[in-house]
N, C-alpha and C positions, 0 to 999 in steps of 0.2 A: 504493498500500500502507500502511496505516495499520500503525504497531506502539504495541501498549500493555504497558511494561516495570511489574511490581509486586513491588517490594522487601516484604518483612515479615518478621515474629517473631511466633508462638504468643505467649499470653499463657504467664504460670510453671502455672499453675493445670490447664491443659490435657494430658489423659491422651495419653500413647502413640497408642492406640488412635484416640481423639477426632483427632488432629494425620493421622492419616493419614486418615480417613475424610474432613477438610479436603481434604487434598493430592489424595484422589478424585475430593471434589466439584469441582476446578479443574481436572484432568483430563480428567471430562467437559464440560466449561464448552470447555477448551480445544477442544475434538472437533466444537463445533458445525458445524452445516452454513455458517454462514455465516464461521466460522474458515479460513482459508489454512492457518495454522500452527498450533502452540502447544507450549507446553511449562511445565515447572513441574518443581524442584529446586531444592535448596542453592546459596542465596548464598553468592558465591565473593571478592565485595569484602571489604574491612577488616571484622574482626569488631567496630570501636570502634566503627563506625558503628550496630549494635546490631541488623540485619537477620540471618536465617538462613537464608531461604529467598527463592525469585524466581519468578515466572510471567513468562509473557510469551503473545502472543497477535499477529498478525497477520492483519489482514481489507484484501480487496480496496478497498474504495472504500465512502464515507457509507452509502452504502446496506446496504450488507453490517455495517458499525458497527451500525447504528441495527438492523435484525435481530438480531445477536449481543445487543447492550445488554437487548432486549427477549424473547430468550429462554428460553421455561419453561426448561430445565436451567439456565441462567444465574441467572437469577430465584432459582429454589430450592437453587442452588448461593450464594449470596449469603446464603442464609440459616442454612448450615450455614459458611460461610469468614468472616463478619464477626463473628461474637461470640467467635470463636476467638483472636482478631488483638490485639497489645501493641502492636503497631506498622505502620505501611503508609508506606509512597511508594510515587508514579507519575511514570512518564516518558513519553511519549507523540511519535513523530514521526513522520513521513512522505513517502515521496518525493514526495507530489502537489503540481503545480508553483504551483496557486492559494493566492494570498496569504489568502483565508478561508477555508480550510480550520481552521485553528486554531479561529477564530469560529465556523462551524459545527460542528465538534464540541462545542466549547463549549455549542452553545446545546440539540444533541440530550443532553449533560449533565444540563443545567439542567430539559429535558423530561422526564426518566427521575424526577429525583426529584422534580417536582411531582406529576408520577402516581405516585410510590411514596415516601408522606412515610418508613414505618417506615427504607426502605430511606437514605434522608438522614440519617435520627435513629441508626441503628447504621454508616455511614461516619463520621458527624462525631464518634461516639465514640469510634475509634482515632487515637492520635496521628501526626504524623507522622514 
């Protein structure tokens, strides 16, 4: 299992209706075929850290992760989600014993960045 946990905060100028649209897009992404589980909601961490919400998704393996990353629902959701975020932090972990799993995940991420340069630009615009 590979788990991706995102903590985030909306930009101050994002209206409540737009925030709901973002959360809806995240819920759709967390429900794609390749996701074993997913959830989105309030972040319960220390408010001083600056995060208000969290997104968590689990995928079975690297093949499922690649499908998840390129799923049309995920790609469309990113165009709704990323411009609305003021802050974003990611934590990833796995129960896969292969010591190369981390490097393989990075390679998938880099391949997506190369394929979708606008996605990279949107990600890089969000402070951690």
